C-alpha positions in Angstrom: 140.5 114.2 63.6 140.0 116.5 66.6 141.3 115.6 70.1 138.6 115.4 72.5 139.1 116.7 75.9 139.3 113.8 78.7 136.1 113.3 80.4 136.4 112.5 84.2 134.1 111.2 87.2 135.1 114.5 88.5 133.7 116.6 85.3 130.8 114.6 85.3 129.7 116.1 89.0 131.2 113.5 91.2 134.1 114.2 93.6 135.1 110.9 95.0 138.4 112.8 96.6 136.0 115.3 98.0 133.8 112.9 99.6 136.2 110.9 101.2 137.5 113.7 102.6 133.9 114.8 104.4 133.4 111.5 105.7 137.1 111.7 107.4 136.1 114.6 108.8 132.9 113.3 110.6 134.5 109.9 112.1 135.3 111.2 115.2 131.8 112.9 115.5 130.3 109.6 114.5 132.4 107.6 117.0 130.7 109.6 119.9 127.7 107.2 119.1 129.6 104.0 119.2 128.2 101.6 122.2 130.5 98.8 123.7 129.2 96.4 121.1 130.7 98.2 117.8 134.0 96.4 116.6 134.3 98.3 113.4 135.2 101.3 112.1 133.4 103.7 109.9 134.5 103.2 106.1 134.5 99.8 105.9 132.3 97.6 103.4 130.2 96.6 106.7 129.4 97.8 110.1 129.9 95.0 112.9 127.9 95.1 116.0 128.5 92.1 118.7 125.1 91.2 120.5 125.2 89.7 123.7 122.5 87.1 123.4 122.8 85.8 126.9 120.8 89.0 127.8 117.6 87.5 126.0 115.8 84.1 126.4 114.3 84.4 122.7 116.0 87.4 121.0 113.8 88.9 118.3 115.3 91.3 115.7 113.1 94.6 115.3 113.5 96.9 112.4 112.4 99.7 110.9 113.3 102.5 108.2 112.0 106.2 107.2 112.5 109.4 106.1 112.1 113.3 106.9 109.8 113.8 104.0 109.6 117.6 102.6 110.6 119.2 106.1 113.8 119.1 104.4 112.6 122.1 102.5 112.1 124.1 105.2 115.4 123.4 106.6 116.8 124.6 103.3 114.7 127.5 103.5 116.1 128.3 106.9 119.6 127.4 106.2 119.7 125.3 109.4 120.5 121.8 109.1 121.5 120.7 112.3 118.6 119.3 113.8 116.8 117.6 110.7 119.1 114.7 111.7 117.3 114.1 114.7 113.8 113.8 112.8 115.4 111.1 110.9 116.7 109.1 113.8 113.4 109.9 115.7 111.0 108.7 112.8 112.7 104.9 113.3 113.8 104.7 116.5 110.1 105.8 117.9 108.8 103.1 115.7 110.4 100.2 117.1 110.1 101.3 120.9 106.2 100.8 120.7 107.0 97.1 120.4 109.4 97.1 123.6 112.4 96.9 121.6 115.7 98.5 122.6 117.3 100.6 119.6 120.9 99.2 119.0 122.3 100.7 115.8 121.4 103.2 113.3 122.3 103.5 109.4 121.8 106.4 107.0 121.4 107.5 103.7 122.3 111.0 102.3 121.8 111.5 98.7 122.4 115.0 96.7 123.4 116.4 93.6 126.9 118.0 95.1 128.2 117.1 98.1 129.7 120.7 98.0 126.5 122.7 98.3 124.8 121.0 101.0 125.6 121.3 105.0 126.9 117.5 105.3 128.6 118.3 108.8 125.7 120.1 110.2 123.4 116.9 109.0 125.7 114.4 110.4 125.7 116.2 114.0 121.5 116.2 113.9 121.9 112.3 113.2 124.4 111.8 115.8 122.5 113.9 118.3 119.4 111.6 117.9 121.8 108.6 118.0 122.9 109.7 121.5 119.5 110.1 122.8 118.6 107.0 121.6 121.7 105.2 122.9 122.1 103.8 119.2 125.4 103.3 117.4 125.6 105.5 114.1 127.0 102.1 112.8 127.7 103.3 109.1 125.9 104.6 106.1 125.9 105.7 102.6 126.7 109.1 101.1 125.4 109.6 97.5 126.4 112.3 95.1 123.8 112.1 92.0 124.3 114.8 89.5 121.0 115.2 87.6 118.8 113.5 90.3 118.3 116.5 92.6 118.2 120.4 92.2 120.9 122.8 93.3 121.4 122.3 97.0 118.4 119.8 97.6 119.3 116.9 99.0 117.0 113.8 101.1 117.7 111.4 103.9 116.6 108.1 104.9 117.2 106.1 108.1 117.2 102.2 109.1 117.3 101.2 112.9 118.0 97.9 114.3 116.5 97.2 117.7 116.1 93.6 119.8 113.5 92.7 122.3 112.8 89.3 124.0 110.0 87.5 122.6 108.3 87.0 126.0 108.6 91.2 126.3 107.1 91.9 122.7 104.5 94.5 123.0 101.9 93.9 120.7 98.6 95.3 121.9 97.3 91.8 122.2 97.0 92.5 126.4 95.0 95.7 125.7 91.6 95.0 127.4 88.4 96.9 128.4 88.7 99.6 130.8 92.5 100.2 130.0 93.8 103.9 130.4 94.8 105.3 127.4 97.9 107.9 128.0 99.2 110.4 125.5 102.7 112.0 125.9 103.2 115.6 124.6 104.9 116.1 121.0 107.6 118.8 120.5 105.2 120.5 117.7 104.4 119.2 113.9 107.6 116.6 114.1 108.0 115.4 110.7 104.5 114.9 109.0 102.1 116.8 107.1 104.6 119.4 105.6 103.5 119.3 102.2 100.2 120.6 103.3 102.1 123.2 105.6 104.4 124.3 102.9 101.4 124.8 100.5 99.5 126.8 103.1 102.3 129.1 104.4 105.0 128.7 101.2 103.3 128.4 98.1 105.8 130.4 96.1 108.1 132.1 98.6 109.9 131.6 102.1 108.4 135.1 103.5 106.3 133.9 106.2 109.2 132.2 107.9 109.9 135.0 110.1 105.9 135.7 111.0 105.5 134.8 114.9 103.2 131.9 115.4 100.2 133.3 117.7 100.3 132.7 121.3 104.4 132.1 121.2 107.2 134.0 120.9 109.0 132.1 118.2 108.7 132.6 114.6 107.1 129.9 112.1 110.4 128.8 110.7 111.9 128.1 114.3 108.3 126.3 115.1 108.4 124.2 112.1 112.1 123.1 112.6 111.7 121.9 116.2 113.0 118.4 115.9 110.4 115.2 116.7 110.8 113.9 119.9 112.6 111.0 120.6 110.6 108.9 123.2 113.1 106.2 123.7 114.4 107.1 127.1 111.1 107.5 128.9 109.8 104.3 127.2 113.0 102.1 128.2 112.7 103.3 131.6 109.0 103.0 132.5 109.1 99.4 131.2 111.6 98.5 133.7 109.0 99.3 136.4 105.6 98.7 134.8 103.7 96.8 132.1 102.5 98.6 129.1 99.8 96.7 127.0 100.4 98.9 124.0 101.6 101.8 122.4 101.4 103.9 119.3 103.7 106.3 117.6 101.7 109.0 116.3 102.8 110.1 112.9 100.9 110.7 109.4 97.2 109.7 109.8 97.2 111.2 113.6 95.6 109.3 116.5 92.9 108.1 114.5 94.8 105.7 112.2 97.7 104.9 114.0 96.4 103.7 117.5 94.1 101.3 115.8 97.3 99.6 114.6 97.7 98.0 118.1 94.1 97.5 119.1 92.7 93.8 119.4 89.4 92.9 117.7 86.5 93.9 119.6 88.1 96.9 121.2 87.7 100.6 120.7 89.5 103.6 121.9 87.6 106.4 123.4 89.5 109.6 123.1 88.5 113.2 124.8 90.3 115.6 122.6 89.7 118.3 125.7 92.2 116.5 128.0 95.0 118.4 126.6 95.6 121.7 124.9 96.2 121.6 121.0 99.6 123.3 120.6 99.5 127.2 119.1 101.1 125.8 115.8 98.5 123.4 114.8 95.9 126.6 115.6 98.0 128.5 113.3 98.0 125.9 110.4 94.1 125.6 110.3 93.4 128.9 110.5 95.7 130.3 107.9 94.6 127.5 105.6 91.1 126.9 106.4 91.8 123.3 106.8 88.9 121.2 107.8 89.2 119.5 111.6 89.1 116.3 109.9 92.0 116.8 107.7 94.1 118.2 111.0 93.5 115.2 112.9 94.4 112.8 109.9 97.4 114.7 109.1 99.1 115.7 112.1 99.9 114.7 115.4 98.0 117.7 117.1 100.2 117.4 120.4 100.6 113.8 121.0 103.6 112.1 119.7 103.2 108.8 121.4 100.5 107.0 122.9 100.5 104.3 125.9 97.7 101.8 126.8 98.3 100.6 130.3 95.6 99.0 132.8 93.6 101.1 134.8 95.6 99.8 138.4 98.9 100.9 136.9 98.0 104.0 135.3 98.5 106.7 138.0 102.1 105.2 138.9 102.8 105.6 135.0 101.6 109.0 135.0 103.4 109.8 138.0 106.7 108.2 136.8 106.6 109.6 133.1 105.9 113.4 135.0 109.1 112.7 136.8 110.9 112.0 133.6 109.6 115.4 132.5 107.5 114.0 129.9 104.0 115.9 129.2 101.7 113.5 130.0 97.8 113.6 129.6 95.3 110.8 130.3 93.2 111.1 127.1 90.7 108.5 127.2 90.1 104.7 127.8 89.5 101.1 126.2 86.0 100.1 125.6 85.0 96.5 124.6 82.7 96.7 121.4 80.4 93.5 120.1 79.9 95.0 116.7 82.1 96.5 113.6 82.6 100.4 114.0 85.6 102.9 114.1 88.3 102.0 116.8 88.7 105.4 117.5 85.7 107.1 118.9 85.9 111.1 119.8 84.1 111.1 123.0 84.0 115.1 122.9 81.7 115.0 119.7 78.7 113.8 122.3 
């Protein structure tokens, strides 16, 4: 009988020792995000976070999970992976801040075919940076090496955030009223939505267009597309200490038209004037190059507005001034109107 060579997990494509070494290498980096409430070290079966419930009359946990989508393909084409983790954190923390919740802890999931073929430390650098901006602890995560599931140096990311808000302070849009002012905060670019369309337009087969200058700017297409998603947490937490916000919407896939109605009460609509802010050059470049219809652009991308706030008219000027002082790009983009009949909840005033 022929002797068979021994088969090991390493020969099957999973090197546990290498993975453990990589994780050990980034522990100090991850610990930079530790809030005082963290009472565990990376590497255990679970992360421990001590919450001071005395801060809240009636504490409510708020959670969200998200990924980065096919923007990862752009990072791979550019061979630049140190900002994609910021996108990962941003997509989740921006979702819970709209309810007034403070992000407390974040978990990441990194999966790949071969850990040796991805820039693991670079990816973690971005995640850590995103957590630092959000004052959110990277409490743990999972790194999965799965041969056969991914091609070559492909990888995927997922993130999960936990936040807290007092029940009495939850912002759910229920106080939005006729005459309220709609304020838009500028985006940093495409953020993390619509990249399947972007890649279809600019990179159908090759990555040749990465170094093309975006018209009206001094940077390349690759640099523009890799700009990390803006994190609005610091600005929103600051404004909530001083002024009431009636409703907020994180503008992601679906654009303003699909995200803002998620917080609008029945019987109201948002009247938006798209001439009140300048559409960033990247969106014009995408539309002209791909011959994309207006409707698709506005339902796919943020078009320059990454976060929307709805505030009462009496507070609107102070809120705009305060946010501008925090170096946010602030625009008054519309107002809330009461309606008696069923109609779309976003009305483009510039169509008149």
